[in-house]
N, CA, C and O of each residue as an XYZ file, in Angstrom:
368
protein
N     -32.850    -50.295     18.028
C     -32.533    -48.873     18.430
C     -33.925    -48.373     18.248
O     -34.506    -49.063     17.410
N     -35.032    -46.946     18.972
C     -36.188    -46.610     18.854
C     -35.849    -45.489     18.316
O     -34.967    -44.645     18.477
N     -36.901    -45.689     17.520
C     -36.827    -44.306     16.174
C     -36.666    -42.924     17.108
O     -35.702    -42.202     16.854
N     -37.712    -42.483     18.331
C     -36.987    -41.457     18.980
C     -35.959    -41.108     19.260
O     -35.709    -39.903     19.253
N     -35.102    -41.953     19.569
C     -33.741    -41.447     20.240
C     -32.756    -41.474     18.668
O     -31.755    -40.759     18.705
N     -32.962    -42.104     17.595
C     -32.351    -42.222     16.184
C     -32.307    -40.583     15.780
O     -33.369    -39.963     15.843
N     -31.048    -39.867     15.354
C     -30.533    -39.182     14.732
C     -30.341    -39.385     13.131
O     -29.388    -39.877     12.526
N     -31.411    -38.911     12.705
C     -31.176    -39.252     11.070
C     -30.077    -38.002     10.843
O     -30.444    -36.859     11.116
N     -28.412    -38.301     10.224
C     -27.499    -37.608     10.418
C     -26.847    -37.704      8.528
O     -26.143    -38.692      8.318
N     -26.985    -37.133      7.790
C     -26.573    -38.072      6.035
C     -25.267    -36.712      6.435
O     -25.516    -35.508      6.363
N     -23.857    -37.331      6.859
C     -22.587    -36.737      7.262
C     -22.039    -36.031      5.333
O     -21.454    -34.985      5.056
N     -22.521    -37.075      4.455
C     -22.069    -36.444      3.452
C     -22.780    -35.085      2.809
O     -22.034    -34.254      2.289
N     -23.802    -34.918      2.830
C     -24.784    -33.900      2.725
C     -24.348    -32.662      3.463
O     -24.439    -31.557      2.929
N     -23.919    -32.812      4.572
C     -23.764    -31.682      5.219
C     -22.430    -31.694      4.715
O     -22.533    -30.902      3.778
N     -21.191    -32.095      4.728
C     -20.106    -31.835      4.514
C     -20.072    -30.965      2.747
O     -19.701    -29.840      2.412
N     -20.534    -31.898      2.116
C     -20.824    -31.305      1.149
C     -21.331    -29.741      0.761
O     -21.482    -29.369     -0.402
N     -21.589    -28.816      2.059
C     -22.376    -28.031      2.109
C     -21.093    -26.977      3.219
O     -21.079    -25.848      3.709
N     -20.548    -27.684      3.197
C     -19.405    -26.615      4.074
C     -18.565    -26.034      3.102
O     -18.456    -24.827      3.316
N     -18.008    -26.368      2.241
C     -17.690    -25.474      1.190
C     -18.470    -24.035      0.590
O     -18.106    -23.065     -0.074
N     -19.296    -24.330      1.000
C     -20.407    -23.086      0.639
C     -20.841    -22.118      1.538
O     -21.251    -21.011      1.188
N     -20.734    -22.650      3.118
C     -20.640    -21.574      4.163
C     -19.331    -21.556      4.585
O     -19.008    -20.866      5.553
N     -18.237    -22.480      3.754
C     -16.894    -21.598      4.368
C     -17.496    -20.144      3.231
O     -17.834    -19.046      3.674
N     -17.497    -20.467      1.999
C     -17.010    -19.246      1.103
C     -17.805    -18.301      1.578
O     -17.353    -17.159      1.495
N     -19.334    -18.489      2.270
C     -19.885    -16.881      2.128
C     -19.312    -16.631      3.691
O     -19.567    -15.466      3.999
N     -18.575    -17.389      4.850
C     -18.176    -16.602      5.614
C     -16.811    -15.564      5.056
O     -16.789    -14.336      5.128
N     -15.845    -16.356      4.559
C     -14.867    -15.858      3.211
C     -15.012    -14.530      2.504
O     -14.290    -13.537      2.421
N     -16.777    -15.021      1.792
C     -16.494    -13.866      1.132
C     -17.164    -12.872      2.213
O     -17.254    -11.760      1.692
N     -17.614    -12.872      3.397
C     -18.275    -11.768      4.694
C     -16.862    -10.652      5.093
O     -16.676     -9.443      5.234
N     -16.051    -11.965      5.160
C     -14.886    -11.163      5.833
C     -13.588     -9.934      4.778
O     -12.796     -9.041      5.082
N     -14.157    -10.788      3.167
C     -12.735    -10.375      2.771
C     -13.523     -8.970      2.065
O     -12.902     -8.096      1.461
N     -15.069     -8.968      2.291
C     -15.573     -7.673      1.747
C     -14.776     -6.528      2.275
O     -14.169     -5.744      1.546
N     -14.795     -6.491      3.077
C     -14.094     -4.871      3.896
C     -12.046     -4.650      3.192
O     -11.473     -3.628      2.814
N     -11.733     -5.528      3.258
C     -10.562     -5.999      2.699
C     -10.540     -5.289      0.748
O      -9.884     -4.399      0.208
N     -11.607     -6.251      0.246
C     -12.217     -5.932     -0.778
C     -12.229     -4.188     -1.195
O     -11.608     -3.583     -2.069
N     -13.307     -3.669     -0.066
C     -13.489     -2.115     -0.390
C     -12.217     -1.363      0.073
O     -11.936     -0.302     -0.483
N     -11.534     -1.790      0.931
C     -10.267     -0.760      0.912
C      -9.341     -1.274      0.063
O      -8.190     -0.917      0.316
N      -9.503     -2.117     -1.017
C      -8.532     -2.006     -2.262
C      -9.042     -0.996     -3.207
O      -8.479     -0.160     -3.913
N     -10.322     -1.333     -3.007
C     -10.436     -0.391     -4.263
C     -10.610      0.807     -3.693
O     -10.489      1.692     -4.540
N     -10.838      1.209     -2.643
C     -10.608      2.774     -2.108
C      -8.778      3.322     -2.264
O      -8.306      4.351     -2.748
N      -8.261      2.387     -1.764
C      -6.874      2.244     -1.959
C      -6.677      2.870     -3.612
O      -6.211      3.997     -3.777
N      -7.129      1.912     -4.898
C      -7.302      2.203     -6.041
C      -7.456      3.232     -6.535
O      -7.057      3.407     -7.687
N      -8.236      4.490     -5.650
C      -9.444      5.115     -5.993
C      -8.331      6.380     -5.680
O      -8.199      7.329     -6.453
N      -7.604      6.235     -4.491
C      -6.729      7.471     -4.111
C      -5.793      7.273     -4.507
O      -5.080      8.273     -4.596
N      -5.117      5.814     -5.034
C      -3.351      6.299     -6.181
C      -4.110      7.122     -7.188
O      -3.804      8.295     -7.403
N      -5.199      6.450     -7.867
C      -5.417      7.596     -9.041
C      -5.840      8.770     -8.738
O      -5.851      9.574     -9.671
N      -6.124      9.059     -7.930
C      -6.587     10.637     -7.755
C      -5.171     11.338     -7.297
O      -5.120     12.565     -7.385
N      -4.215     10.750     -6.895
C      -2.835     11.160     -6.163
C      -1.737     11.062     -7.896
O      -0.734     11.774     -7.938
N      -1.980     10.425     -8.778
C      -1.725     10.555    -10.275
C      -2.516     11.560    -10.246
O      -2.130     12.484     -9.529
N      -3.422     11.690    -10.741
C      -4.159     12.808    -10.932
C      -3.887     13.957    -10.807
O      -3.958     14.783    -11.717
N      -3.539     14.178     -9.679
C      -2.337     15.672     -8.618
C      -1.345     15.519     -9.497
O      -1.017     16.548    -10.088
N      -0.900     14.759     -9.700
C       0.668     14.576     -9.732
C       0.650     14.702    -11.556
O       1.613     14.250    -12.176
N      -0.062     15.095    -12.007
C      -0.470     15.315    -13.520
C      -0.919     16.866    -13.509
O      -0.442     17.588    -14.384
N      -1.464     17.201    -12.933
C      -1.959     18.240    -12.283
C      -0.576     19.296    -12.102
O      -0.401     20.476    -12.405
N      -0.159     18.799    -11.794
C       1.443     19.521    -11.045
C       2.285     19.816    -11.915
O       2.767     20.883    -12.294
N       2.441     18.577    -12.249
C       3.415     18.564    -13.562
C       3.171     20.371    -14.398
O       3.906     21.351    -14.529
N       1.282     19.932    -14.920
C       0.833     20.858    -16.097
C       1.148     22.286    -15.691
O       1.228     23.229    -16.478
N       1.366     22.357    -14.012
C       1.376     23.580    -13.546
C       2.365     24.072    -13.524
O       2.565     25.255    -13.799
N       3.107     23.344    -13.223
C       4.614     23.121    -13.301
C       5.166     23.845    -14.736
O       5.927     24.813    -14.719
N       4.888     23.504    -15.413
C       4.919     23.432    -17.166
C       4.245     24.855    -17.498
O       4.758     25.549    -18.375
N       3.376     25.192    -16.975
C       2.806     26.155    -17.848
C       3.694     27.325    -16.825
O       4.056     28.418    -17.260
N       3.924     26.898    -15.550
C       4.468     28.178    -15.127
C       5.885     28.619    -15.311
O       6.460     29.555    -14.755
N       6.430     27.598    -16.374
C       7.994     28.149    -16.533
C       7.320     28.550    -17.850
O       7.775     29.656    -18.138
N       6.687     28.264    -18.519
C       6.234     28.735    -19.728
C       5.604     30.642    -19.825
O       5.491     31.358    -20.820
N       5.328     30.928    -18.435
C       4.751     32.449    -17.948
C       6.236     32.914    -17.570
O       6.224     34.134    -17.734
N       7.610     32.490    -17.107
C       8.529     33.021    -16.860
C       9.280     33.290    -18.144
O       9.827     34.362    -18.405
N       9.260     32.279    -18.881
C       9.898     32.558    -20.297
C       9.396     33.678    -21.050
O       9.985     34.330    -21.912
N       8.174     33.817    -20.587
C       7.224     34.977    -21.520
C       7.848     36.140    -20.946
O       8.622     36.893    -21.537
N       7.398     36.251    -19.567
C       7.938     37.525    -18.653
C       9.656     37.904    -18.726
O       9.804     39.077    -19.070
N      10.767     37.292    -18.520
C      11.600     37.704    -19.389
C      11.615     37.667    -20.570
O      12.745     38.077    -20.834
N      11.160     37.468    -21.421
C      11.618     37.720    -22.830
C      10.549     39.194    -22.746
O      11.187     40.175    -23.130
N       9.427     39.466    -22.430
C       9.242     40.883    -22.475
C      10.265     41.808    -21.400
O      10.658     42.957    -21.603
N      10.467     41.209    -20.580
C      11.185     42.349    -20.193
C      12.648     42.610    -20.869
O      13.195     43.695    -20.670
N      13.042     41.986    -21.371
C      14.074     42.340    -22.142
C      13.694     43.094    -23.105
O      14.281     44.160    -23.288
N      12.540     42.665    -23.998
C      11.691     43.742    -25.031
C      11.639     45.108    -24.670
O      11.928     46.103    -25.335
N      11.082     44.961    -23.115
C      11.324     46.702    -22.769
C      12.310     47.357    -22.446
O      12.179     48.574    -22.309
N      12.845     47.093    -22.356
C      14.246     47.485    -21.916
C      15.207     47.950    -22.956
O      16.099     48.724    -22.609
N      15.078     47.375    -24.778
C      15.319     47.534    -25.789
C      14.571     48.353    -26.018
O      15.157     49.262    -26.605
N      12.869     48.697    -25.789
C      12.398     49.884    -26.510
C      12.474     50.910    -25.524
O      11.970     52.017    -25.717
N      12.994     50.644    -24.620
C      13.234     51.896    -23.375
C      14.338     52.814    -24.166
O      14.335     53.975    -24.575
N      15.486     51.508    -24.189
C      16.804     51.981    -24.936
C      16.595     53.291    -26.317
O      17.020     54.436    -26.465
N      15.466     52.104    -27.361
C      15.039     53.185    -28.628
C      14.364     54.235    -28.309
O      14.370     55.209    -29.061
N      13.647     54.233    -27.116
C      12.449     55.237    -26.721
C      13.749     56.738    -26.496
O      13.967     57.711    -27.218
N      14.218     56.402    -25.492
C      15.316     57.625    -24.887
C      16.237     58.144    -26.144
O      16.376     59.340    -26.398
N      16.766     57.223    -26.797
C      17.954     57.758    -28.164
C      17.055     58.840    -29.022
O      17.522     59.848    -29.553
N      15.299     58.323    -29.062
C      14.799     58.814    -30.645
C      14.077     60.438    -29.634
O      13.879     61.494    -30.235
N      13.854     60.317    -28.425
C      13.972     61.446    -27.704
C      15.009     62.733    -27.684
O      14.794     63.921    -27.922
N      16.426     61.915    -27.241
C      17.711     62.818    -27.072
C      18.095     63.322    -28.752
O      18.905     64.228    -28.950
N      17.356     62.561    -29.952
C      17.475     63.256    -31.611
C      17.014     64.269    -31.750
O      17.529     65.292    -32.201
N      15.226     63.955    -31.096
C      14.792     65.069    -31.133
C      15.067     66.559    -30.291
O      14.787     67.692    -30.685
N      15.560     66.243    -29.300
C      16.161     67.065    -28.766
C      17.220     68.289    -29.635
O      17.124     69.494    -29.867
N      18.245     67.196    -29.938
C      18.954     67.991    -30.457
C      18.885     68.482    -31.851
O      19.809     69.109    -32.371
N      17.414     68.094    -32.642
C      17.138     68.890    -33.822
C      16.625     70.573    -33.536
O      16.373     71.312    -34.487
């Protein structure tokens, strides 16, 4: 066999490199999925934050409703007392 026509092919060395090449391809193709997963995680976190804020807003609205109802009740009581007071003054 002539050295010019002889190809030096070290199969085991080439095969040992295969997992590295395969991993590089896999990581390159997995990168968009990893980024999408991170984005999905951020969206989930944001949704949870919005849900928490909505819950807090609902609780605050309920407190305002209770306070305004109590204020309305007190103003009706006061109106009655003022009318009674004025009636007593007119009668005197």
